[in-house]
C-alpha positions as a Markdown table, in Angstrom:
| # | Residue | x | y | z |
|---|---|---|---|---|
| 1 | Met | -37.7 | 11.0 | 5.1 |
| 2 | Arg | -35.6 | 8.1 | 6.4 |
| 3 | Pro | -33.1 | 6.3 | 4.1 |
| 4 | Ile | -33.7 | 2.9 | 2.6 |
| 5 | Lys | -31.0 | 0.4 | 3.3 |
| 6 | Ile | -30.3 | -2.3 | 0.7 |
| 7 | Gly | -27.9 | -5.1 | 1.6 |
| 8 | Ala | -25.2 | -6.7 | -0.6 |
| 9 | Asn | -26.3 | -9.0 | -3.5 |
| 10 | Val | -30.0 | -8.1 | -3.3 |
| 11 | Trp | -32.2 | -8.6 | -6.3 |
| 12 | Ile | -35.3 | -6.4 | -6.6 |
| 13 | Gly | -38.0 | -7.2 | -9.1 |
| 14 | Leu | -39.5 | -4.7 | -11.5 |
| 15 | Asn | -42.0 | -2.2 | -10.1 |
| 16 | Ala | -41.3 | -3.2 | -6.5 |
| 17 | Val | -42.0 | -0.3 | -4.1 |
| 18 | Ile | -39.8 | 0.1 | -1.0 |
| 19 | Leu | -41.1 | 2.5 | 1.7 |
| 20 | Asp | -38.9 | 5.0 | 3.6 |
| 21 | Gly | -36.8 | 3.6 | 6.4 |
| 22 | Val | -37.0 | -0.1 | 5.3 |
| 23 | Ala | -33.9 | -2.3 | 5.4 |
| 24 | Ile | -33.5 | -5.3 | 3.1 |
| 25 | Gly | -31.0 | -7.9 | 4.3 |
| 26 | Asp | -28.0 | -9.2 | 2.3 |
| 27 | Arg | -28.6 | -11.9 | -0.4 |
| 28 | Ser | -32.3 | -11.4 | -0.4 |
| 29 | Gly | -34.7 | -11.3 | -3.4 |
| 30 | Ile | -37.8 | -9.0 | -3.6 |
| 31 | Gly | -40.5 | -10.1 | -6.0 |
| 32 | Ala | -41.7 | -7.9 | -8.9 |
| 33 | Gly | -44.6 | -5.6 | -7.9 |
| 34 | Ser | -44.1 | -6.2 | -4.2 |
| 35 | Ala | -44.6 | -3.4 | -1.6 |
| 36 | Val | -41.9 | -3.6 | 1.0 |
| 37 | Thr | -43.4 | -2.0 | 4.1 |
| 38 | Lys | -41.1 | -3.4 | 6.8 |
| 39 | Asp | -37.6 | -4.7 | 7.1 |
| 40 | Thr | -36.7 | -8.1 | 5.5 |
| 41 | Pro | -34.1 | -10.4 | 7.0 |
| 42 | Pro | -31.0 | -11.5 | 5.1 |
| 43 | Asp | -31.1 | -14.7 | 3.0 |
| 44 | Cys | -34.7 | -14.8 | 2.0 |
| 45 | Val | -37.2 | -14.3 | -0.8 |
| 46 | Ala | -40.0 | -11.9 | -0.1 |
| 47 | Val | -43.0 | -11.1 | -2.3 |
| 48 | Gly | -46.5 | -9.6 | -2.1 |
| 49 | His | -48.5 | -6.6 | -1.3 |
| 50 | Pro | -47.5 | -6.1 | 1.5 |
| 51 | Cys | -44.3 | -8.0 | 1.1 |
| 52 | Arg | -43.8 | -11.2 | 3.2 |
| 53 | Val | -41.0 | -13.7 | 3.4 |
| 54 | Ile | -42.0 | -16.9 | 1.6 |
| 55 | Lys | -38.7 | -18.7 | 1.7 |
| 56 | Thr | -35.5 | -18.6 | 3.8 |
| 57 | Ile | -32.4 | -19.5 | 1.8 |
| 58 | Thr | -29.9 | -21.8 | 3.4 |
| 59 | His | -26.2 | -21.3 | 2.8 |
| 60 | Ser | -26.0 | -24.6 | 1.0 |
| 61 | Glu | -28.4 | -23.3 | -1.6 |
| 62 | Met | -26.4 | -20.1 | -2.2 |
| 63 | Pro | -23.8 | -19.6 | -4.8 |
| 64 | Ala | -20.3 | -18.7 | -3.6 |
| 65 | Asp | -19.2 | -15.1 | -3.8 |
| 66 | Glu | -17.1 | -15.8 | -6.9 |
| 67 | Glu | -20.2 | -17.3 | -8.6 |
| 68 | Leu | -22.2 | -14.3 | -7.8 |
| 69 | Asp | -19.5 | -12.0 | -9.2 |
| 70 | Glu | -19.5 | -14.1 | -12.4 |
| 71 | Met | -23.3 | -13.9 | -12.6 |
| 72 | Trp | -23.3 | -10.1 | -12.3 |
| 73 | Ala | -20.6 | -9.9 | -14.9 |
| 74 | Asp | -22.5 | -12.1 | -17.3 |
| 75 | Leu | -25.6 | -10.0 | -16.7 |
| 76 | His | -23.7 | -6.8 | -17.4 |
| 77 | Asp | -22.3 | -8.3 | -20.6 |
| 78 | Phe | -25.8 | -9.4 | -21.7 |
| 79 | Tyr | -27.2 | -5.9 | -21.3 |
| 80 | Tyr | -24.2 | -4.4 | -23.0 |
| 81 | Gln | -24.7 | -6.7 | -26.0 |
| 82 | Gln | -28.4 | -5.9 | -26.2 |
| 83 | Asn | -27.8 | -2.2 | -26.1 |
| 84 | Thr | -25.1 | -2.5 | -28.7 |
| 85 | Gln | -27.5 | -4.4 | -31.0 |
| 86 | Leu | -30.3 | -1.9 | -30.6 |
| 87 | Asn | -27.9 | 1.0 | -31.3 |
| 88 | Asn | -26.8 | -0.6 | -34.5 |
| 89 | Leu | -30.3 | -0.9 | -36.0 |
């Protein structure tokens, strides 16, 4: 079994399957339900079964690292609030 390599700031959709030995490049997005059978480059959106690159993201379209950090923090806070509300029912 070969390790899977997932780059920094990668978003992977629900129920995506990533095969052994596949590398996903930094700042990429993998669509929900996709089957990643081969390496994907950085800065792209890939979807499908098998997964294929449908869009390359240019640096002008990307948020700055500080914005990404803030987005992850907001997402963490959102999930924390949701879990707190569920636990208080």
